[in-house]
Backbone bond lengths (Angstrom), bond angles and torsions (degrees), N, CA, C in turn:
res aa  C-N    CA-C-N  psi(-1)  N-CA   C-N-CA  omega(-1)  CA-C   N-CA-C  phi
1 X - - - 1.458 - - 1.542 105.81 -
2 X 1.443 114.81 125.80 1.390 123.39 -178.43 1.516 110.18 -69.79
3 X 1.306 119.09 145.38 1.414 121.63 168.99 1.525 116.06 -63.53
4 X 1.296 123.17 142.74 1.515 125.07 -179.59 1.508 105.26 -63.74
5 X 1.316 114.17 127.48 1.498 121.74 176.81 1.524 108.99 -56.09
6 X 1.278 118.52 -36.46 1.441 121.00 -178.65 1.510 108.46 -65.37
7 X 1.283 119.19 -31.24 1.448 118.64 177.98 1.482 109.29 -66.53
8 X 1.348 119.12 -42.41 1.317 129.09 179.18 1.593 109.69 -53.67
9 X 1.324 109.39 -54.16 1.491 116.77 -176.63 1.536 108.00 -60.57
10 X 1.370 114.74 -39.20 1.461 118.19 179.88 1.404 111.95 -58.78
11 X 1.386 119.52 -40.83 1.385 126.62 -176.77 1.587 106.89 -68.46
12 X 1.420 117.30 -44.36 1.355 119.69 -179.09 1.640 112.28 -65.66
13 X 1.313 117.88 -35.20 1.375 119.08 176.58 1.551 109.43 -67.62
14 X 1.402 118.86 -36.87 1.456 122.16 -179.67 1.492 103.59 -62.69
15 X 1.267 120.27 -47.81 1.432 126.98 -173.02 1.619 107.50 -60.42
16 X 1.312 112.02 -49.99 1.564 115.95 -178.88 1.483 107.58 -59.98
17 X 1.308 116.81 -48.68 1.450 123.35 -175.97 1.521 107.62 -55.95
18 X 1.391 117.25 -47.62 1.476 122.35 177.96 1.539 112.47 -54.09
19 X 1.351 108.19 -54.95 1.494 117.13 -176.96 1.562 112.28 -68.83
20 X 1.317 116.95 -32.70 1.423 120.39 -176.34 1.555 109.02 -65.82
């Protein structure tokens, strides 16, 4: 089962927010 793309986007947003 592939992970939900939304989850991946959420992780990316969290990372960018953290780094930003």
